[in-house]
Phi, psi and omega in degrees: 000115178276140182219125177210161179228139174261175183283156179290148180228162176267137176279143185294324188280325182246358176058024177263153177287140174252163176287154178294161176281154176232142177241123175238111187056241182264355183271126176243126180209168177285140176294147172286166178301320180295316178297320181293321177297315178297318179300313180297320178296320177298322178295320178295318180297316180295320179296319179294319179296320178295320179296319178296315180298320179295318178296316179296319180295320179294319179295321179296314179299320178297316180295318179296320178295319179295319178296320178294322177297330178283355176101005178286143177278168179299322179295318179294319178296319181295330181285344182289000000 
């Protein structure tokens, strides 16, 4: 089952934002308000998860650099 969403667009006659389109298999239609709300929440969750992963990776690199500054070899650091 293929699932994708396009960006929201303005309709020409009333200049209001519409929900993005969604594609499920061969069917393309506008997302319902509920689907769009769920989609936006999912985007927020993914952004937060990426930020946490980036922070953890930076902290790990910092810790490894500090251990190396203390004179530990790569093998010793890996053994920790």
